[in-house]
C-alpha positions as CSV (number, residue, x, y, z in Angstrom):
1,M,-23.2,-37.1,35.7
2,K,-22.3,-33.5,36.2
3,L,-22.1,-31.6,32.9
4,P,-19.3,-29.1,32.3
5,R,-20.2,-25.6,33.0
6,R,-20.7,-23.4,30.0
7,I,-18.4,-20.4,29.5
8,P,-20.3,-17.1,29.8
9,A,-20.5,-15.1,26.6
10,G,-18.7,-12.1,28.2
11,Q,-15.7,-14.2,29.3
12,F,-15.6,-15.8,25.8
13,Q,-15.5,-12.3,24.2
14,V,-12.7,-11.2,26.6
15,A,-10.7,-14.4,25.7
16,L,-11.1,-13.7,22.0
17,L,-10.2,-10.1,22.4
18,A,-7.0,-11.1,24.1
19,L,-5.7,-12.8,20.9
20,P,-5.3,-9.7,18.7
21,L,-4.4,-7.5,21.7
22,L,-1.7,-9.9,22.8
23,F,-0.4,-10.1,19.2
24,L,-0.2,-6.3,18.9
25,A,1.3,-5.9,22.4
26,T,4.1,-8.4,21.6
27,F,4.9,-7.7,18.0
28,F,4.0,-4.0,17.6
29,F,4.1,-2.0,20.9
30,Y,7.0,-3.9,22.4
31,P,9.4,-3.4,19.4
32,L,8.4,0.3,19.4
33,L,9.3,0.6,23.1
34,R,12.6,-1.1,22.5
35,I,13.3,1.4,19.7
36,M,12.6,4.2,22.2
37,A,14.9,2.7,24.8
38,T,17.7,2.3,22.2
39,S,17.3,5.9,21.0
40,L,18.0,7.3,24.5
41,S,21.8,7.0,23.8
42,G,23.3,10.4,24.4
43,R,25.9,9.7,21.8
44,A,23.3,9.0,19.1
45,L,21.3,12.1,20.0
46,A,24.4,14.3,19.9
47,A,25.4,12.8,16.6
48,I,22.1,13.5,15.0
49,F,21.2,17.0,16.4
50,S,24.8,18.3,16.0
51,S,25.1,17.3,12.3
52,S,23.5,19.1,9.4
53,Y,23.6,15.8,7.5
54,Y,20.6,14.3,9.3
55,L,18.7,17.6,9.2
56,D,19.3,17.7,5.4
57,I,17.9,14.1,5.3
58,L,14.8,15.2,7.3
59,W,14.3,18.2,5.1
60,F,14.7,16.2,1.8
61,T,12.2,13.6,3.1
62,T,9.7,16.3,3.9
63,W,9.9,18.4,0.7
64,Q,10.1,15.4,-1.7
65,A,6.9,14.1,-0.1
66,A,5.3,17.5,-0.4
67,L,6.3,17.8,-4.1
68,S,5.2,14.2,-4.8
69,T,1.8,14.9,-3.2
70,L,1.4,18.1,-5.2
71,L,2.2,16.3,-8.5
72,T,-0.1,13.5,-7.6
73,L,-3.0,15.9,-7.0
74,L,-2.3,17.7,-10.3
75,V,-2.6,14.3,-12.1
76,G,-5.3,12.8,-9.9
77,L,-7.8,15.7,-9.8
78,P,-8.5,15.8,-13.5
79,A,-8.7,12.0,-13.5
80,A,-11.1,12.1,-10.6
81,Y,-13.3,14.6,-12.5
82,L,-13.2,12.4,-15.6
83,F,-14.5,9.3,-13.7
84,A,-17.0,11.4,-11.7
85,R,-18.8,13.2,-14.5
86,Y,-18.3,11.3,-17.8
87,D,-19.3,8.0,-19.2
88,F,-17.1,6.6,-22.0
89,S,-16.1,3.4,-23.5
90,G,-13.5,1.4,-21.5
91,K,-14.2,3.4,-18.3
92,R,-14.4,0.4,-16.1
93,L,-11.1,-1.0,-17.5
94,L,-9.3,2.3,-17.1
95,R,-10.6,2.8,-13.6
96,G,-9.3,-0.6,-12.7
97,L,-5.9,0.2,-14.2
98,T,-5.5,3.2,-12.0
99,A,-5.7,0.9,-8.9
100,V,-3.2,-1.7,-10.3
101,P,0.0,0.3,-9.4
102,F,-1.2,0.7,-5.8
103,V,-1.2,-3.0,-5.2
104,M,2.1,-3.4,-6.9
105,P,5.2,-3.9,-4.6
106,T,7.5,-0.9,-4.5
107,V,10.3,-2.9,-6.0
108,V,8.2,-3.9,-9.0
109,V,7.3,-0.2,-9.5
110,A,11.0,0.7,-9.3
111,A,11.9,-2.1,-11.7
112,A,9.2,-1.0,-14.1
113,F,10.5,2.6,-14.3
114,Q,14.0,1.3,-14.7
115,A,12.8,-0.8,-17.6
116,L,10.9,2.0,-19.2
117,L,13.4,4.9,-18.8
118,G,16.7,3.1,-18.5
119,P,19.4,3.5,-21.2
120,N,18.3,0.3,-22.9
121,G,14.6,0.9,-22.3
122,P,12.1,1.0,-25.2
123,L,11.6,4.8,-24.9
124,N,15.3,5.5,-25.3
125,Q,15.6,3.0,-28.0
126,L,12.8,4.5,-30.0
127,L,14.2,8.1,-29.6
128,M,17.7,6.9,-30.5
129,A,16.4,5.2,-33.7
130,A,14.1,8.1,-34.6
131,G,16.8,10.8,-34.1
132,R,19.8,8.6,-35.2
133,L,21.4,9.2,-31.8
134,D,24.4,7.3,-30.4
135,T,23.6,7.9,-26.7
136,P,20.3,7.6,-24.9
137,P,18.6,11.1,-24.7
138,I,16.7,10.3,-21.5
139,R,18.9,10.0,-18.5
140,L,16.7,9.8,-15.4
141,Q,18.4,7.0,-13.5
142,Q,19.2,8.1,-9.9
143,T,17.5,11.5,-10.3
144,L,14.7,13.1,-8.4
145,A,12.6,13.2,-11.5
146,I,12.3,9.4,-11.7
147,I,11.5,9.2,-8.0
148,L,8.6,11.7,-8.4
149,L,7.3,9.9,-11.4
150,A,7.2,6.6,-9.5
151,H,5.4,8.3,-6.6
152,V,2.7,9.8,-8.8
153,F,2.3,6.4,-10.6
154,Y,2.0,4.6,-7.3
155,N,-0.4,7.0,-5.5
156,V,-2.7,8.6,-8.1
157,T,-5.4,6.0,-7.4
158,I,-5.8,7.4,-3.9
159,V,-7.0,10.7,-5.4
160,V,-9.1,9.0,-8.0
161,R,-10.8,6.7,-5.5
162,L,-11.3,9.1,-2.6
163,V,-12.0,12.4,-4.3
164,G,-13.5,10.9,-7.5
165,G,-15.8,8.6,-5.6
166,F,-17.1,11.6,-3.5
167,W,-17.3,13.9,-6.5
168,A,-19.4,11.4,-8.4
169,N,-22.2,11.8,-5.9
170,L,-22.3,15.6,-5.6
171,N,-25.4,17.3,-6.9
172,P,-24.4,19.2,-10.1
173,R,-27.4,21.6,-9.7
174,L,-25.3,23.5,-7.1
175,V,-22.8,24.4,-9.8
176,E,-25.6,25.1,-12.3
177,A,-27.2,27.5,-9.9
178,A,-23.9,29.3,-9.4
179,R,-23.5,29.5,-13.2
180,M,-27.0,30.9,-13.6
181,L,-26.1,33.7,-11.1
182,G,-23.2,34.7,-13.3
183,A,-20.3,32.8,-11.9
184,T,-17.7,31.6,-14.5
185,R,-16.8,27.9,-14.6
186,P,-13.5,28.4,-12.6
187,R,-15.2,30.6,-10.0
188,A,-18.0,28.0,-9.6
189,F,-15.4,25.3,-9.0
190,V,-13.4,27.4,-6.5
191,E,-16.4,28.7,-4.5
192,V,-18.9,25.8,-4.8
193,T,-17.3,22.5,-5.7
194,L,-13.9,22.8,-4.0
195,P,-15.3,23.5,-0.5
196,L,-17.6,20.5,-0.9
197,L,-14.6,18.4,-1.9
198,R,-12.5,19.5,1.0
199,P,-13.0,16.5,3.3
200,P,-11.9,13.8,0.7
201,L,-9.3,16.1,-0.7
202,I,-7.6,16.8,2.6
203,G,-7.8,13.0,3.4
204,A,-6.3,12.0,0.1
205,T,-3.5,14.7,0.5
206,L,-2.6,13.4,4.0
207,L,-2.5,9.8,2.8
208,V,-0.4,10.5,-0.2
209,F,2.0,12.6,1.9
210,L,2.2,9.8,4.4
211,F,3.0,7.1,1.8
212,T,5.6,9.2,0.0
213,F,7.2,10.4,3.3
214,T,7.7,6.7,4.3
215,S,8.7,5.6,0.8
216,F,11.5,3.0,0.9
217,G,11.8,0.8,-2.1
218,V,11.4,3.6,-4.7
219,I,14.0,5.8,-3.0
220,L,16.5,2.9,-2.4
221,I,16.3,1.5,-5.9
222,L,15.6,4.5,-8.1
223,G,17.4,7.1,-6.1
224,G,20.5,5.1,-5.2
225,P,23.1,6.5,-2.9
226,A,22.6,10.1,-4.2
227,F,19.3,10.4,-2.3
228,S,18.4,9.4,1.2
229,T,15.2,9.8,3.3
230,L,14.6,8.8,6.9
231,E,13.5,5.3,5.7
232,T,16.6,4.6,3.7
233,E,18.9,6.2,6.3
234,I,17.5,4.0,9.0
235,Y,18.4,1.0,6.8
236,R,21.9,2.2,6.0
237,Q,22.7,3.2,9.5
238,Y,21.9,-0.3,10.8
239,V,23.0,-2.5,7.9
240,T,25.9,-0.5,6.4
241,F,27.3,1.6,9.2
242,L,26.4,-0.7,12.1
243,R,24.9,2.1,14.2
244,P,21.7,0.8,15.7
245,D,21.6,3.7,18.2
246,V,21.5,6.3,15.4
247,A,19.0,4.1,13.5
248,A,16.8,4.0,16.6
249,V,16.7,7.8,17.0
250,L,15.8,8.2,13.3
251,S,13.1,5.5,13.7
252,L,11.7,7.4,16.7
253,L,11.4,10.5,14.6
254,Q,9.7,8.5,11.9
255,I,7.2,7.0,14.3
256,L,6.3,10.4,15.8
257,F,5.8,12.0,12.4
258,T,3.7,9.2,10.9
259,F,1.5,8.8,14.0
260,V,0.9,12.6,14.0
261,L,-0.2,12.3,10.4
262,M,-2.5,9.4,11.1
263,W,-4.0,11.3,14.1
264,L,-4.6,14.3,11.9
265,Y,-6.2,12.1,9.2
266,G,-8.5,10.4,11.7
267,R,-9.4,13.8,13.4
268,W,-10.1,15.4,10.1
269,Q,-12.4,12.5,9.1
270,R,-14.4,12.8,12.3
271,R,-14.8,16.6,12.1
272,S,-15.3,17.0,8.4
273,S,-18.6,15.0,8.0
274,V,-21.4,17.4,6.9
275,A,-24.8,16.8,5.5
276,L,-24.8,16.9,1.7
277,D,-27.3,16.6,-1.0
278,L,-25.9,13.5,-2.7
279,R,-27.2,11.8,-5.8
280,P,-26.7,8.3,-7.3
281,R,-23.6,8.1,-9.5
282,R,-25.4,7.0,-12.6
283,V,-27.6,10.1,-12.6
284,M,-24.6,12.3,-12.6
285,L,-22.8,10.8,-15.6
286,S,-23.1,12.1,-19.1
287,R,-21.5,11.4,-22.5
288,P,-19.0,14.1,-23.7
289,G,-21.0,16.4,-26.0
290,T,-19.0,19.5,-26.9
291,L,-15.7,19.5,-28.8
292,W,-13.8,20.6,-25.7
293,E,-15.4,17.8,-23.6
294,R,-14.4,15.2,-26.2
295,L,-10.9,16.6,-26.4
296,F,-10.6,16.5,-22.6
297,V,-12.0,13.0,-22.2
298,G,-9.9,11.6,-25.2
299,G,-6.7,13.3,-24.0
300,M,-7.2,12.1,-20.4
301,V,-8.0,8.6,-21.4
302,L,-5.0,8.3,-23.7
303,G,-2.7,10.0,-21.2
304,L,-3.8,7.9,-18.2
305,F,-3.6,4.7,-20.3
306,L,0.0,5.4,-21.5
307,F,1.1,6.6,-18.0
308,L,-0.3,3.6,-16.2
309,I,0.4,0.8,-18.7
310,S,3.7,1.7,-20.3
311,P,6.0,1.0,-17.3
312,L,4.3,-2.4,-16.8
313,L,4.6,-3.3,-20.5
314,A,8.2,-2.1,-20.5
315,L,8.8,-4.5,-17.5
316,V,7.5,-7.4,-19.5
317,W,9.4,-6.4,-22.6
318,R,12.8,-6.1,-20.8
319,S,12.3,-9.6,-19.3
320,L,11.9,-11.1,-22.8
321,V,14.8,-9.4,-24.7
322,D,18.5,-9.5,-24.4
323,R,21.1,-6.7,-24.8
324,E,20.9,-7.1,-28.6
325,G,17.1,-6.7,-28.6
326,Q,16.5,-10.4,-29.5
327,L,13.5,-12.2,-27.9
328,T,14.7,-14.8,-25.4
329,L,13.4,-16.8,-22.5
330,A,16.9,-17.2,-21.0
331,Y,16.1,-15.0,-18.0
332,Y,13.1,-17.1,-17.0
333,Q,15.0,-20.4,-17.7
334,A,17.8,-19.2,-15.4
335,L,15.4,-18.7,-12.4
336,P,15.7,-22.3,-11.0
337,T,19.6,-22.0,-11.1
338,L,21.7,-20.8,-8.2
339,R,24.8,-19.5,-10.0
340,R,28.3,-19.4,-8.4
341,G,28.9,-16.0,-6.9
342,S,25.2,-15.2,-6.6
343,V,24.2,-12.3,-4.3
344,L,21.7,-14.8,-2.6
345,Y,22.1,-18.2,-1.1
346,V,18.9,-19.4,-2.8
347,S,17.9,-19.6,-6.4
348,P,15.4,-17.0,-7.7
349,L,12.8,-19.8,-8.0
350,A,13.4,-20.7,-4.4
351,A,12.7,-17.0,-3.5
352,V,9.4,-17.3,-5.4
353,R,8.5,-20.4,-3.4
354,N,9.4,-18.6,-0.2
355,S,7.2,-15.7,-1.0
356,L,4.2,-18.0,-1.9
357,V,4.6,-19.9,1.4
358,Y,4.8,-16.7,3.5
359,A,1.8,-15.3,1.6
360,M,-0.4,-18.4,2.2
361,L,0.5,-18.5,5.9
362,T,-0.1,-14.7,6.2
363,V,-3.6,-15.3,4.8
364,V,-4.4,-17.8,7.6
365,L,-2.9,-15.7,10.4
366,A,-3.9,-12.2,9.4
367,G,-7.3,-13.5,8.2
368,G,-8.0,-15.2,11.6
369,L,-6.9,-12.3,13.7
370,G,-8.6,-9.8,11.5
371,L,-11.9,-11.7,11.5
372,I,-11.9,-12.0,15.3
373,S,-11.1,-8.2,15.6
374,A,-13.8,-7.2,13.1
375,Q,-16.3,-9.5,14.7
376,L,-15.7,-8.0,18.2
377,L,-15.9,-4.4,16.8
378,T,-19.4,-5.1,15.4
379,R,-20.9,-7.2,18.2
380,P,-22.8,-5.1,20.8
381,G,-20.6,-5.3,23.9
382,R,-21.6,-5.2,27.5
383,G,-19.6,-4.2,30.5
384,R,-15.9,-3.9,30.0
385,V,-16.0,-5.1,26.4
386,G,-18.6,-2.4,25.5
387,R,-16.3,0.3,27.0
388,W,-13.3,-1.0,25.1
389,Q,-14.9,-1.0,21.7
390,S,-14.7,2.8,21.4
391,W,-11.0,2.7,21.2
392,L,-10.3,-0.7,19.8
393,D,-10.9,0.4,16.2
394,P,-8.1,3.1,16.1
395,L,-5.9,0.7,18.1
396,F,-6.2,-2.0,15.4
397,M,-5.3,0.6,12.7
398,L,-2.0,1.8,14.3
399,P,0.2,-0.7,12.4
400,L,-1.1,1.0,9.2
401,G,0.7,4.2,10.3
402,A,4.0,2.6,11.2
403,S,6.5,2.2,8.4
404,A,7.6,-1.4,7.5
405,V,11.2,-0.3,7.8
406,T,10.7,0.9,11.4
407,L,8.9,-2.3,12.1
408,G,11.7,-4.5,10.8
409,F,14.3,-2.5,12.7
410,G,12.2,-2.9,15.9
411,Y,12.2,-6.7,15.4
412,V,15.9,-7.1,15.0
413,V,16.6,-5.1,18.2
414,S,13.8,-6.8,20.2
415,F,13.9,-10.5,19.2
416,S,17.5,-11.5,18.9
417,R,16.8,-15.2,19.4
418,L,14.4,-15.1,16.4
419,R,16.8,-13.0,14.3
420,T,17.5,-15.7,11.8
421,S,14.1,-17.4,12.0
422,P,11.6,-17.3,9.2
423,L,8.9,-17.0,11.9
424,L,9.8,-13.4,12.3
425,V,9.2,-12.7,8.6
426,L,5.8,-14.3,8.9
427,I,4.9,-12.2,11.9
428,A,6.0,-9.0,10.1
429,H,3.9,-9.9,7.1
430,T,0.9,-10.7,9.3
431,L,1.2,-7.4,11.2
432,V,1.4,-5.4,7.9
433,A,-1.6,-7.2,6.4
434,F,-3.8,-7.2,9.6
435,P,-5.3,-3.6,9.3
436,F,-6.2,-4.3,5.6
437,V,-8.1,-7.4,6.7
438,V,-10.0,-5.6,9.5
439,R,-11.0,-2.6,7.3
440,T,-12.2,-5.0,4.5
441,L,-14.4,-7.1,6.8
442,L,-15.7,-4.4,9.1
443,P,-18.1,-2.6,6.8
444,V,-19.7,-5.9,5.7
445,L,-20.1,-7.1,9.2
446,Q,-21.6,-3.8,10.3
447,G,-24.1,-4.1,7.5
448,I,-25.6,-7.4,8.9
449,R,-29.0,-6.6,10.5
450,P,-29.0,-7.6,14.2
451,S,-32.6,-8.9,13.7
452,L,-31.2,-11.8,11.7
453,R,-29.0,-13.0,14.6
454,E,-31.8,-12.3,17.1
455,A,-34.3,-14.4,15.2
456,A,-31.8,-17.3,14.9
457,A,-31.1,-17.1,18.7
458,V,-34.8,-17.0,19.5
459,M,-35.2,-20.2,17.5
460,G,-32.6,-21.9,19.7
461,A,-29.4,-21.5,17.6
462,S,-26.2,-21.4,19.6
463,P,-23.8,-18.4,19.1
464,G,-21.5,-20.7,17.0
465,R,-24.4,-21.9,14.8
466,V,-25.6,-18.3,14.4
467,W,-22.2,-17.3,13.2
468,R,-21.9,-20.3,10.8
469,E,-25.4,-19.9,9.3
470,I,-26.0,-16.2,9.4
471,D,-22.7,-14.3,9.5
472,L,-20.4,-16.6,7.5
473,P,-22.6,-16.8,4.3
474,I,-22.9,-13.0,4.2
475,V,-19.3,-12.3,4.9
476,A,-17.8,-15.0,2.7
477,R,-17.1,-12.8,-0.3
478,A,-15.5,-10.2,2.0
479,L,-13.3,-12.9,3.4
480,L,-12.1,-13.7,-0.1
481,V,-11.3,-10.0,-0.6
482,A,-9.5,-9.9,2.7
483,A,-7.5,-13.0,1.8
484,A,-6.6,-11.5,-1.5
485,F,-5.4,-8.3,0.3
486,A,-3.3,-10.3,2.8
487,F,-1.8,-12.5,0.0
488,T,-0.9,-9.5,-2.1
489,V,0.5,-7.4,0.8
490,S,2.7,-10.3,1.9
491,M,3.9,-11.0,-1.6
492,G,5.1,-7.4,-2.0
493,E,6.4,-6.7,1.5
494,F,10.0,-5.4,1.3
495,G,10.8,-2.9,4.1
496,A,10.6,-5.1,7.1
497,T,11.9,-8.2,5.3
498,S,15.0,-6.4,4.2
499,F,16.0,-6.0,7.9
500,I,15.0,-9.5,9.0
501,V,16.3,-11.7,6.2
502,R,20.1,-11.9,5.8
503,P,21.7,-12.5,2.4
504,N,23.2,-15.8,3.5
505,S,19.9,-17.2,4.7
506,G,17.6,-19.4,2.7
507,Y,14.5,-17.4,3.4
508,A,14.9,-14.6,0.9
509,T,11.6,-13.4,-0.7
510,M,10.9,-12.2,-4.2
511,P,11.1,-8.4,-3.5
512,L,14.4,-8.9,-1.6
513,A,15.8,-11.0,-4.5
514,I,14.7,-8.4,-7.1
515,A,16.4,-5.6,-5.1
516,R,19.6,-7.6,-4.7
517,Y,19.8,-8.5,-8.4
518,L,19.0,-5.0,-9.5
519,G,21.9,-3.8,-7.4
520,Q,24.4,-6.1,-9.2
521,P,26.1,-5.6,-12.6
522,G,25.6,-7.9,-15.4
523,A,22.9,-8.5,-18.0
524,L,21.8,-11.9,-16.5
525,N,21.3,-10.3,-13.0
526,Y,19.3,-7.5,-14.5
527,G,17.3,-9.9,-16.7
528,Q,16.5,-12.2,-13.8
529,A,15.3,-9.2,-11.8
530,M,13.0,-8.2,-14.6
531,A,11.7,-11.8,-14.9
532,M,10.9,-12.0,-11.2
533,S,9.3,-8.5,-11.2
534,T,7.1,-9.6,-14.1
535,L,6.0,-12.7,-12.2
536,L,5.4,-10.7,-9.1
537,M,3.4,-8.2,-11.1
538,I,1.2,-10.9,-12.6
539,V,0.5,-12.4,-9.1
540,C,-0.4,-9.0,-7.6
541,A,-2.5,-8.1,-10.6
542,A,-4.4,-11.4,-10.2
543,G,-4.9,-10.6,-6.5
544,F,-6.3,-7.2,-7.5
545,M,-8.7,-8.8,-10.0
546,A,-9.9,-11.1,-7.2
547,I,-10.5,-8.2,-4.9
548,E,-12.5,-6.4,-7.6
549,R,-14.4,-9.5,-8.5
550,F,-15.5,-10.5,-4.9
551,R,-15.9,-7.1,-3.2
552,Y,-19.5,-5.8,-2.5
553,G,-19.6,-2.9,-4.9
554,D,-17.6,0.0,-3.4
555,I,-17.9,-1.4,0.2
556,G,-14.6,-1.3,2.0
557,E,-12.0,1.3,2.6
558,F,-9.2,0.0,0.3
């Protein structure tokens, strides 16, 4: 009997490579091309470039992102120094708290600041009781100040992780030598430490600017109609004013701007690597000794703890009290009920179920595509596959630079037949989570010694068995981290979903339901939004704890 011919390894690699490339070509590049084609309308171009309204929006988008970035650096740099140079009680807990806001959905962050600084929030209530005031003294709703606060809260961990992680390994003897030569402490920082910190500092600055430039949920919910960025204007032009051509031109501007920022970030990373005299982190740490050091550490710890935890605690508190300040579970008990006149066609509990289903399916799809992509990037390629590997890595990262709003708009103009299908929501969630999975798995797979695979192959193991018995046990924990990332990203995705899911469909997710309830009057609507935000916060915090529990030390880029 003639045995079936075995597929050559090179052809098998090409077949595997086709899966993520086909996925990106269909659901990333094709929608972007459709946006470009739609934006070529002469009427839309004339409307945008002849009106100061859109130029004002572009200007506000840019300068609010620059101001948000500056404020984030002002808060993040002292915090980075704190974690890099000092050892203190509760350091691990506080460092974990700095990362919790970053994994929170934007709608949860917006709801948390509404709960903390709103007219009936605990801060205003305390000030009114202390000063015997009749009106709330803090009025930050729909102001630039609350937008900036939320942006700093959301992005400070980028500075702490990137700059603080690098700072912790710098040799302090360089600064000590400068001090011995007569340099003051500020001069030693400016002329010695700051130039060494330039690579991670520039990288963190570009990332924070990118995230605040493409901010959507924070601007839409906290800013309201008084403030509009490119992201929110794309949404309003398509959903409210029914102008897809204008939305397409704005989306094209957004795409060009974000891709330029991603290109600058990648170019800076490649060109800024220099040889440094690094030291283990534990060697660099010291307990605060002088009075000024104790005051600095104590003040920073207290300030960071209050800044990071108070909005989240206020969110929980507002979900458990009514207008009269009495404890109640009524908002949670109302979640399974679809009330008459509701802004959604599904109950809040059904939105929770939808989000969980989307998240679990996203774990499967994004995990599978990400594992294939990371495996191909780490395997030594031959012939065509080897030549492709040099540009596959940046190609797989491109969805990270595209805003979810642009992605959602691209889907509605590209896949009209799937417009009302939940499959489009799942595809959007998978594409958003895909880069996180790849960057989580790639460092671990790159760390596997090739000699292990070669020894197993010499002993007669097939490629499949080598993967099962060598790669899989090593990468198993990284797979759990990647799954937690995909799950958390899917649970909090709001930008693309807000375009795809219509209010009268039964596929609304938790972030969409929270935004809709926050936009409606009535204590019950607001209370249900707070209750859902609290549940979503707990789920995302649990996902973050899973990430921290299963990751290999500091291996990974997120």
